[in-house]
MARBA-3410 file (N, C-alpha, C, O; in Angstrom, 1 decimal):
182
38.3,12.9,62.4,39.3,12.4,63.7,38.6,11.3,64.1,37.4,11.1,64.1 ~ 39.7,10.2,64.7,39.6,8.8,64.7,39.3,9.0,66.3,39.8,9.9,67.0 ~ 38.6,8.0,66.7,38.2,7.5,68.2,39.0,6.7,68.2,39.0,6.1,67.1 ~ 40.2,6.2,69.2,41.1,5.4,69.5,41.1,4.9,71.0,41.0,5.7,72.0 ~ 41.3,3.6,71.0,41.5,3.3,72.4,41.6,1.7,72.6,41.2,1.0,71.7
42.1,1.1,73.6,42.2,0.0,73.8,41.0,-0.8,73.6,40.0,-0.1,73.9 ~ 40.7,-2.2,73.3,39.6,-2.9,73.0,38.7,-2.7,74.3,39.4,-2.8,75.3 ~ 37.4,-2.6,74.5,36.5,-2.5,75.2,36.6,-1.4,76.1,36.4,-1.5,77.3 ~ 36.7,-0.6,75.7,37.0,1.3,76.8,35.8,1.9,76.3,35.6,2.9,76.8 ~ 35.0,1.6,75.5,33.9,2.6,75.0,33.9,3.1,74.3,33.1,4.0,74.2
34.8,3.1,73.1,34.9,3.9,71.9,33.8,4.1,71.1,33.4,5.2,70.5 ~ 33.1,2.9,71.1,31.9,3.1,70.2,30.8,4.0,70.7,29.9,4.6,70.1 ~ 31.1,3.9,72.2,29.8,4.5,73.1,30.2,6.4,72.4,29.6,7.0,71.6 ~ 31.3,6.6,72.9,31.5,8.0,72.6,31.2,8.2,70.9,30.7,9.2,70.5 ~ 31.5,7.4,70.2,31.5,7.6,68.7,29.8,8.0,68.8,29.5,9.2,68.6
28.6,6.8,69.3,27.4,7.0,68.9,27.1,8.4,70.0,26.2,9.1,69.5 ~ 27.5,8.9,71.3,27.4,10.1,71.8,27.4,11.4,70.7,26.7,12.3,70.5 ~ 28.9,10.9,69.9,28.8,12.2,69.4,28.2,12.3,68.1,27.9,13.4,67.6 ~ 27.9,11.3,67.6,27.2,11.2,66.0,25.8,11.2,66.3,24.9,11.2,65.4 ~ 25.3,11.3,67.7,23.6,11.2,67.8,22.9,10.1,67.5,21.7,10.1,67.4
23.9,8.9,67.2,23.4,7.6,66.5,23.3,6.4,67.6,23.7,6.5,68.8 ~ 22.8,5.5,67.0,23.6,4.2,67.8,24.0,3.2,66.5,23.5,2.1,66.6 ~ 24.7,3.5,65.5,24.9,2.8,64.5,26.2,2.1,64.7,26.5,1.1,63.9 ~ 27.1,2.4,65.8,28.2,1.5,66.1,28.0,0.7,67.3,27.9,1.2,68.4 ~ 27.8,-0.6,67.1,27.7,-1.7,68.1,28.9,-1.3,69.3,30.1,-1.2,69.1
28.1,-1.0,70.5,28.9,-0.8,71.8,28.5,-2.0,72.4,27.5,-2.0,73.1 ~ 29.2,-3.4,72.3,29.1,-4.4,73.0,29.8,-4.8,74.0,30.8,-4.0,74.0 ~ 30.0,-5.5,74.9,31.1,-5.8,75.9,31.8,-6.9,75.6,31.6,-7.9,76.3 ~ 32.9,-7.0,74.5,33.4,-8.2,74.0,34.5,-7.4,73.0,34.2,-6.5,72.2 ~ 35.8,-7.9,73.2,36.9,-7.1,72.5,36.5,-7.8,70.9,36.0,-8.9,70.6
37.0,-6.6,70.1,36.7,-6.4,68.7,35.2,-6.4,68.3,34.8,-7.1,67.3 ~ 34.6,-5.8,69.0,33.1,-5.6,68.7,32.7,-5.0,67.2,32.0,-5.3,66.3 ~ 33.8,-3.9,67.4,33.4,-3.0,66.1,35.1,-3.4,65.5,36.1,-3.1,66.1 ~ 34.9,-4.2,64.0,36.1,-4.4,63.1,36.1,-3.5,62.2,37.1,-2.9,62.1 ~ 34.9,-3.2,61.2,35.3,-2.1,60.3,34.8,-0.6,61.0,33.8,-0.3,61.6
35.9,0.3,60.6,35.7,1.4,60.9,34.3,2.3,61.0,34.4,3.0,60.0 ~ 33.3,2.6,61.5,32.2,3.6,61.3,32.5,5.0,61.2,33.3,5.7,62.0 ~ 31.9,5.5,60.1,32.0,7.1,59.9,30.6,8.0,59.8,29.6,7.8,59.1 ~ 30.8,9.2,60.7,29.8,10.0,61.1,30.3,11.3,60.6,31.4,11.8,60.9 ~ 29.3,12.0,59.8,29.6,13.4,60.1,28.7,14.4,60.9,27.4,14.6,60.9
29.5,15.0,61.5,28.8,15.7,62.7,28.7,17.4,62.4,29.7,18.0,62.1 ~ 27.4,18.0,62.5,27.6,19.3,62.7,28.4,19.9,63.8,28.6,19.3,64.8 ~ 28.7,20.9,63.7,29.1,21.9,64.8,28.5,23.0,64.8,28.8,23.8,64.0 ~ 27.2,23.1,66.2,26.7,24.2,66.0,27.4,25.3,66.6,28.2,25.1,67.5 ~ 27.1,26.5,66.2,27.8,27.6,66.6,26.6,28.9,66.4,26.0,28.9,65.3
26.4,29.6,67.2,25.6,30.5,67.2,25.9,31.8,66.5,25.0,32.6,66.2 ~ 27.6,32.0,66.2,28.0,33.1,65.4,27.3,32.6,63.9,26.9,33.6,63.2 ~ 27.2,31.4,63.4,27.3,31.2,62.2,25.3,31.4,62.0,24.8,32.0,61.0 ~ 24.7,30.9,62.9,23.5,31.4,63.1,23.4,32.6,62.9,22.8,32.9,61.9 ~ 23.8,33.6,63.6,23.8,34.8,63.4,23.9,35.5,62.1,23.2,36.5,61.8
25.0,34.9,61.3,25.3,35.2,59.8,24.5,35.0,59.1,24.3,35.8,58.3 ~ 23.6,33.5,59.4,22.9,33.1,58.1,21.5,34.0,58.4,20.8,34.2,57.4 ~ 21.0,34.7,59.6,20.2,35.5,60.0,20.3,36.5,59.1,19.5,36.6,58.2 ~ 21.4,37.4,59.4,22.0,38.8,58.9,21.7,38.5,57.3,20.8,39.2,56.7 ~ 22.3,37.8,56.7,22.7,37.7,55.4,21.7,36.7,54.5,21.6,36.8,53.2
20.9,35.9,55.3,20.1,35.0,54.4,20.6,34.3,53.1,20.0,34.4,52.1 ~ 21.7,33.7,53.3,22.5,33.0,52.0,21.3,32.0,50.9,20.3,31.6,51.4 ~ 21.6,31.9,50.1,21.2,30.7,49.3,21.4,29.3,49.8,20.6,28.3,49.7 ~ 22.6,29.2,50.3,23.1,27.9,50.6,23.7,28.0,52.4,24.2,28.9,53.0 ~ 23.4,27.1,52.8,23.8,27.5,54.4,24.4,26.2,54.9,23.7,25.4,55.4
25.6,26.1,54.8,26.6,25.1,55.1,27.2,25.1,56.3,28.4,25.4,56.1 ~ 27.0,24.8,57.5,27.7,24.9,58.4,28.8,24.0,59.1,28.7,22.7,59.1 ~ 29.9,24.5,59.8,31.0,23.9,60.2,30.5,22.0,60.5,29.5,21.6,61.0 ~ 31.6,21.4,60.0,31.3,20.0,60.6,32.5,19.3,60.7,33.5,19.9,60.3 ~ 32.4,18.1,61.2,33.6,17.2,61.7,33.3,15.9,61.2,32.1,15.5,61.5
34.2,15.1,60.4,33.8,13.6,60.1,34.6,13.2,61.3,35.6,13.8,61.8 ~ 33.9,12.0,62.0,34.5,11.1,63.0,34.6,9.5,62.7,33.7,8.9,62.0 ~ 35.7,8.9,63.0,35.5,7.8,62.6,35.6,6.7,64.0,36.3,7.0,65.0 ~ 34.8,5.5,64.0,34.9,4.6,65.5,36.0,3.5,64.9,35.5,2.7,64.0 ~ 36.9,3.3,65.2,37.9,3.0,64.9,38.1,1.5,65.8,38.2,1.7,67.0
38.2,0.3,65.5,38.2,-0.8,66.0,39.5,-0.8,67.4,40.6,-0.3,67.3 ~ 39.1,-1.5,68.6,40.2,-1.3,69.6,41.5,-1.6,69.4,41.9,-2.2,68.4 ~ 42.3,-1.1,70.1,43.7,-1.5,69.7,44.2,-2.4,71.0,44.0,-2.0,72.2 ~ 44.9,-3.6,70.7,45.5,-4.2,71.3,47.3,-4.2,71.4,48.1,-4.0,70.4 ~ 47.7,-4.5,72.9,49.2,-4.4,72.9,49.6,-5.4,71.7,49.1,-6.5,71.5
50.8,-4.7,70.8,51.3,-5.6,69.7,50.8,-5.3,68.7,51.6,-5.6,67.8 ~ 49.8,-4.7,68.2,48.9,-4.6,66.9,50.0,-4.4,66.1,50.2,-5.1,65.1 ~ 51.0,-3.4,66.4,52.0,-3.2,65.1,52.4,-4.0,64.7,52.9,-3.8,63.6 ~ 52.6,-5.4,65.2,53.2,-6.5,64.8,51.8,-7.6,64.4,52.0,-8.8,64.1 ~ 50.7,-7.1,64.4,49.7,-8.0,63.8,49.0,-8.6,64.7,48.4,-9.6,64.3
48.9,-8.2,66.0,48.1,-9.1,67.0,46.9,-8.4,67.0,47.1,-7.2,66.9 ~ 45.9,-8.8,67.2,44.3,-8.2,67.5,44.0,-8.1,66.1,44.2,-9.1,65.4 ~ 43.5,-6.9,65.6,43.1,-6.6,64.6,44.5,-5.9,63.7,44.6,-5.6,62.5 ~ 45.2,-5.9,64.7,46.7,-5.1,64.1,46.4,-3.9,62.9,45.7,-2.9,62.8 ~ 47.3,-4.7,62.0,47.2,-3.5,60.6,45.8,-3.0,60.3,45.8,-1.9,59.9
44.7,-3.7,60.4,43.3,-3.0,60.3,43.1,-2.0,60.8,42.7,-1.0,60.2 ~ 43.6,-1.9,62.3,43.4,-1.1,63.3,44.1,0.3,62.7,43.5,1.3,62.4 ~ 45.3,0.0,62.5,46.5,0.7,62.5,46.3,1.6,60.9,46.5,2.8,60.7 ~ 45.9,0.7,60.1,45.5,1.5,58.5,44.5,2.4,58.6,44.6,3.5,58.0 ~ 43.3,2.2,59.6,42.3,2.7,59.7,42.5,4.2,59.9,41.9,5.1,59.4
43.9,4.3,61.1,43.9,5.8,61.7,44.5,6.3,60.5,44.3,7.5,60.6 ~ 45.1,6.0,59.4,45.7,6.5,58.3,44.4,7.4,57.7,44.7,8.5,57.2 ~ 43.2,7.2,57.7,42.7,8.2,57.0,41.9,9.3,57.6,41.0,9.8,57.1 ~ 42.8,9.7,59.4,42.2,10.5,59.8,43.4,11.6,60.0,44.7,11.4,59.9 ~ 42.8,12.9,60.3,43.9,13.9,60.5,44.2,14.2,61.8,44.8,15.2,62.1
43.7,13.0,62.8,43.5,13.6,64.2,42.9,12.6,65.0,41.8,12.0,64.6 ~ 43.8,12.2,66.5,42.8,11.3,66.9,42.4,11.6,68.4,43.0,12.4,69.1 ~ 41.2,11.0,68.8,40.8,11.2,70.3,41.3,10.0,70.7,41.4,8.9,70.1 ~ 41.7,10.3,71.8,42.0,8.9,72.8,41.4,8.6,73.6,41.3,9.4,74.5 ~ 40.5,7.4,73.8,39.8,7.3,74.6,40.6,6.3,76.1,41.2,5.3,75.8
40.4,6.6,77.0,41.6,5.9,78.1,40.3,5.5,79.1,39.5,6.3,79.3 ~ 40.2,4.1,79.9,39.4,3.5,80.6,39.9,4.1,82.1,41.1,4.2,82.3 ~ 38.9,4.7,83.0,39.7,4.8,84.3,38.6,4.7,85.0,38.3,5.5,85.9 ~ 37.3,3.3,84.6,36.5,3.2,85.6,36.6,1.4,86.0,37.0,0.6,85.2 ~ 36.3,1.2,87.1,36.4,-0.7,87.2,34.8,-0.7,87.2,34.2,0.3,87.6
34.2,-2.0,86.6,33.5,-2.5,86.4,33.7,-4.2,86.3,34.3,-4.7,85.3 ~ 33.3,-4.7,87.1,33.5,-6.5,86.9,32.9,-6.7,85.7,33.4,-7.6,85.0 ~ 31.9,-6.1,85.3,31.1,-6.7,83.9,31.9,-6.3,83.0,32.0,-7.2,82.1 ~ 32.5,-5.4,82.8,33.2,-4.9,81.5,34.6,-5.5,81.2,35.6,-5.1,81.8 ~ 34.6,-6.4,80.5,36.1,-6.6,79.9,37.3,-5.5,79.8,37.2,-4.3,79.4
38.3,-6.0,80.2,39.5,-4.8,80.3,40.6,-6.0,79.2,40.9,-7.1,79.7 ~ 40.9,-5.8,78.5,41.9,-6.8,77.8,43.6,-7.0,78.2,44.4,-7.7,77.5 ~ 43.9,-6.4,79.3,44.9,-6.1,80.0,44.7,-6.7,81.3,45.7,-6.7,82.1 ~ 43.3,-7.2,81.8,43.3,-7.6,82.6,42.8,-6.6,84.4,42.3,-7.0,85.4 ~ 43.1,-5.5,83.9,42.9,-4.5,84.9,43.0,-3.4,84.8,44.1,-3.1,84.2
42.2,-2.2,85.0,42.5,-0.8,84.9,43.3,-0.1,85.2,43.5,-0.1,86.4 ~ 44.2,0.6,84.4,45.3,0.9,84.3,45.4,2.3,83.5,46.4,2.2,82.8 ~ 44.8,3.5,83.3,44.8,4.3,82.3,46.2,4.8,82.1,46.4,5.0,80.9 ~ 47.0,5.0,82.8,48.7,5.3,82.3,49.0,4.1,81.4,49.3,4.2,80.2 ~ 48.9,3.0,81.9,49.8,2.1,81.0,48.7,1.6,79.7,49.1,0.9,78.8
47.3,2.0,79.9,46.6,1.6,78.8,47.0,2.9,77.4,46.7,2.7,76.2 ~ 47.6,4.3,78.0,48.0,5.4,77.0,49.4,4.9,76.8,49.8,5.1,75.6 ~ 50.3,4.5,77.5,51.4,4.0,77.2,51.3,2.8,75.7,52.0,2.9,74.7 ~ 50.3,2.0,76.1,50.1,1.0,75.1,50.0,1.7,73.8,50.8,1.5,72.9 ~ 49.0,2.4,73.7,48.3,3.4,72.5,49.5,4.0,71.9,49.7,3.9,70.7
50.3,4.7,72.4,51.2,5.5,72.0,52.2,4.7,71.7,52.9,5.2,70.7 ~ 52.6,3.9,72.1,54.0,2.7,71.7,53.2,2.1,70.4,53.9,2.1,69.4 ~ 52.1,1.6,70.4,51.4,1.2,68.9,51.4,2.0,68.2,51.6,1.5,67.1 ~ 51.2,3.4,68.0,51.4,4.4,67.0,52.5,4.5,66.7,52.8,4.3,65.6 ~ 53.4,4.7,67.8,54.9,5.3,67.3,55.4,4.1,66.5,55.6,4.4,65.3
55.6,2.6,66.6,55.8,1.7,65.9,55.2,1.6,64.6,55.9,1.1,63.7 ~ 53.9,1.9,64.4,53.4,1.9,63.1,54.1,3.3,62.3,54.6,3.3,61.2 ~ 53.9,4.2,63.2,54.6,5.8,62.4,56.1,5.1,62.0,56.3,5.1,60.8 ~ 57.0,4.6,62.8,58.2,4.0,62.5,58.2,2.8,61.1,59.0,3.0,60.2 ~ 57.4,2.1,61.1,57.3,1.2,59.8,56.9,2.2,58.8,57.5,2.0,57.7
56.2,3.1,58.8,55.8,4.0,57.5,57.2,4.7,57.5,57.8,4.6,56.4 ~ 57.9,5.5,58.3,58.9,6.3,58.3,59.6,5.5,57.5,59.6,5.9,56.3 ~ 60.3,4.3,57.6,61.2,3.4,56.8,61.0,3.5,55.4,61.9,3.8,54.6 ~ 59.4,3.2,55.1,59.4,3.4,53.6,59.4,4.3,52.8,59.7,4.4,51.6 ~ 59.0,5.2,53.7,59.1,6.9,53.0,60.6,7.3,52.8,60.9,7.9,51.7
61.3,7.1,53.8,62.5,7.3,53.7,63.5,6.7,52.8,64.5,7.3,52.5 ~ 63.1,5.5,52.3,63.9,4.7,51.4,63.4,4.9,49.9,64.2,4.7,49.0 ~ 61.7,5.6,49.6,61.6,6.4,48.6,62.5,7.7,48.4,63.1,8.0,47.4 ~ 62.4,8.2,49.5,62.9,9.7,49.5,64.6,9.4,49.0,65.0,10.2,48.2 ~ 65.4,8.3,49.5,66.6,8.0,49.4,66.8,7.8,47.4,67.8,8.1,46.7
65.6,7.1,47.0,65.9,6.9,45.5,65.6,8.3,44.8,66.0,8.5,43.6 ~ 64.9,9.1,45.3,64.8,10.2,44.7,66.2,11.1,44.7,66.8,11.6,43.8 ~ 66.4,11.0,46.0,67.9,12.1,45.8,69.0,11.3,45.5,70.1,11.7,45.6 ~ 68.8,10.0,45.0,69.9,9.1,44.3,70.4,9.6,43.1,71.4,10.0,42.6 ~ 68.5,9.4,42.5,68.0,9.6,41.0,68.2,11.1,40.4,68.7,11.2,39.4
67.6,12.4,41.2,67.5,13.3,41.0,68.4,14.8,41.7,68.6,15.9,41.2 ~ 68.7,14.1,43.1,69.7,15.1,43.8,68.7,16.5,43.9,69.1,17.6,43.6 ~ 67.6,16.3,44.4,66.9,17.3,44.5,66.8,17.9,45.8,66.7,17.1,46.8 ~ 66.9,19.4,45.9,66.9,19.8,47.0,65.9,19.7,48.1,66.3,20.0,49.3 ~ 64.7,19.5,47.8,63.7,19.5,48.6,63.4,18.1,48.9,62.8,17.9,49.9
63.7,17.0,48.1,64.1,15.6,48.8,64.9,15.4,49.8,64.7,14.5,50.7 ~ 66.0,16.3,49.7,67.2,16.4,50.6,66.4,17.0,51.8,66.2,16.3,52.8 ~ 66.0,18.0,51.6,65.1,19.0,52.7,64.2,17.7,53.6,64.5,17.4,54.8 ~ 63.4,17.4,52.9,62.7,16.3,53.4,62.9,15.1,54.1,62.2,14.6,54.9 ~ 64.5,14.7,53.6,65.1,13.3,54.6,65.8,14.1,55.9,65.8,13.7,57.0
66.2,15.2,55.6,66.5,16.0,57.1,65.6,15.9,58.0,65.8,15.7,59.2 ~ 64.2,16.1,57.4,63.1,16.2,58.9,62.8,14.6,59.1,62.3,14.3,60.2 ~ 63.0,13.6,58.1,62.5,12.2,58.2,63.5,12.0,58.9,63.0,11.1,59.5 ~ 64.8,12.0,59.3,65.7,11.6,60.1,65.4,12.2,61.2,65.3,11.4,62.1 ~ 65.1,13.4,61.3,65.1,14.2,62.7,63.8,13.6,63.9,63.7,13.7,65.1
62.7,13.0,62.6,61.3,12.3,63.0,61.3,11.2,63.7,60.6,10.8,64.6 ~ 62.8,10.3,62.5,63.2,8.7,63.1,63.7,9.0,64.5,63.3,8.4,65.5 ~ 64.6,10.1,64.6,65.3,10.1,66.0,64.4,10.5,67.4,64.8,10.4,68.6 ~ 63.0,11.1,66.8,62.2,11.3,67.8,61.7,10.2,68.4,61.8,9.9,69.6 ~ 60.9,9.2,67.0,60.5,7.8,67.6,61.0,7.1,68.1,60.6,6.5,69.1
62.3,6.9,67.7,63.4,6.1,68.2,63.5,6.0,69.5,63.7,5.0,70.2 ~ 63.5,7.5,69.8,63.7,7.7,71.6,62.1,7.5,72.1,61.9,7.7,73.3 ~ 61.2,7.1,71.3,59.9,6.9,72.1,59.3,8.1,72.2,58.3,8.0,73.0 ~ 59.4,9.3,71.7,59.2,10.7,71.7,57.4,11.0,70.8,57.1,10.5,69.7 ~ 56.6,11.6,71.4,56.1,11.9,70.8,56.2,13.2,69.8,56.9,14.1,70.1
55.8,13.1,68.8,56.2,14.5,67.7,55.9,15.7,68.0,56.6,16.6,67.9 ~ 54.5,15.7,68.5,53.8,17.0,68.8,54.7,18.0,69.8,54.7,19.2,69.8 ~ 55.5,17.0,70.7,56.0,17.4,72.1,57.3,18.2,71.7,57.7,19.0,72.6 ~ 57.9,18.0,70.5,59.4,18.8,70.0,58.9,20.0,69.6,57.7,20.3,69.5 ~ 59.8,20.7,69.3,59.5,22.4,68.8,59.8,22.1,67.3,60.6,21.3,66.9
58.9,22.7,66.7,58.7,22.6,65.2,58.6,24.2,64.4,57.9,25.1,64.9 ~ 59.2,24.5,63.5,59.1,25.7,62.9,58.3,25.5,61.2,58.1,26.4,60.5
END
């Protein structure tokens, strides 16, 4: 899971809290985090503990999640602003995202957009993620079209049908998870 948000919203503080460490710098200036930090976090589960107690296995491997502290996003990242493509490519190594949106006012904490507005900030995050998805989708559709032209595979045609649907949703600014899929 990647922890994402605008610059200086305390993504790194959340990362440090979840990972029970202080490895990620959490300073009050834009782009304090440049390279993604990674931590493996064990998920406590009393059911697991009970099973271990009952069966005494040779190995005890609890459930875990890997989290990434990803550098702060700025408006225009999909066009290269801020850390731009570094930020958006770091997201590619995750299976999901935790969105961190600042809702507190503090004159001592910098806000990239000048004032606290969580709704606007969430819109910026979603807009940038959609823009990056659109860029990735264009490349994928070009490759699919080549496969369809050369081999005329049904699976490639099916993938293209889904890609066209995804493109239409992204072009409309819609989040894919809000649509009905089967």
